[in-house]
Structure formats: structure tokens, C-alpha cells
N, C-alpha and C positions, 0 to 999 in steps of 0.2 A: 092237364085238370087242376082249379087249385084246389089247398085242402081247406077242408069246411072249418070252420070255425066255432071254436067250443063255447065262446065266453063273449059279450058285446064290449068293444074295443071303446075307450071314450079317451077326448085330449087327458084325461089323469094317468091316464097309462103310456099318454104319448111322452107327457112331463119327468112321469116315474123312468121310462127309458130314457129319456135325455141327462137324467141324471146317473144313471146303473143302476138303477135300484129296482130293475126286472129282472126274473130267472131265465136262465137260456132259452126254453120253452115261450115264453111271454115274450123274448127277444126276434123269436120267429114268428109268433105270429104278427106281433107288433109291423115287422118287416114288409113282411106279404103283406099284411092293409094295407101301409103305404103304398107299396107296388100297385096294387089294385085304385086306390083310393085319393082322389090329387088332393083333394081339399086336406085331406089327413097328411099328408106330405106338405104340402102349404102349412099348416099348422106346425108339423115338425119344422121346418125351415125357420120362418119364424120366431119358433119358441130358440133355435140357437144364434137367431141375430140379435135376439131380445138378452137373453144370458151372458153374450161380449158386448154388450153396453152394460149390463147391470157390470159385470166383472170389471171392467174400465172403470168403473164410479171410486171416487177416493174423497173419502168427507173427514173438513180436519175441525175442529171447534175452534169459535172463536178465542181471540186471547182475555176477551171478557170473560168466556165461561168458564178459561182454565183459570184465572186469578180470581173468580169467585168460587170456585172448589176447592184450589188452594189457601184460602184464605178461612174458608169455613173448616177445614183439618187442622189448621194451626189453632183455632180456636173451639174445636171440639172439646169437651171435658164430658167423659162418657160418667152415666147416671150408675153407681153402684148399689 
């Protein structure tokens, strides 16, 4: 017999679980909920894939942006 859930599980709880922001007790409840709720498990797997894709993103500023920042800092005169 499954454990009675004492809180309403949300997608936000699953995201917190993904990022290890939940307690051991919450982990148990979330894991059990995902076993019995296919939509919740699918959401979890989608989040895993999305997190991996976001971790692979690398952003680099353009040379123009870097040069504008450097030029600004060369000409910067603080007001006292």
C-alpha cells in the first residue's frame, strides 16, 4: 500500500528535487509520487534533458562588445 501523501506535489517540487534542494523526507515523497504518476515522471525526465542542454550552452561576447567595454574603461574618470 502506497504511503499517504501529506503535501501537494507540484512541478516546482520536482525542479527543486532535480537541483538537490529538497530534504530526505521530501525526496522520498517525490520519488514515490513519480513512480505512480507518469506525467510527473515525464516532466522530471524532460527537466533532466533541458538542464543538460542548458549546461552545454556557452556564451561569448562579440569582439565589438569587448572593445567597447575596454574603451569605456580606458576613458573612465571617476567623479569625486
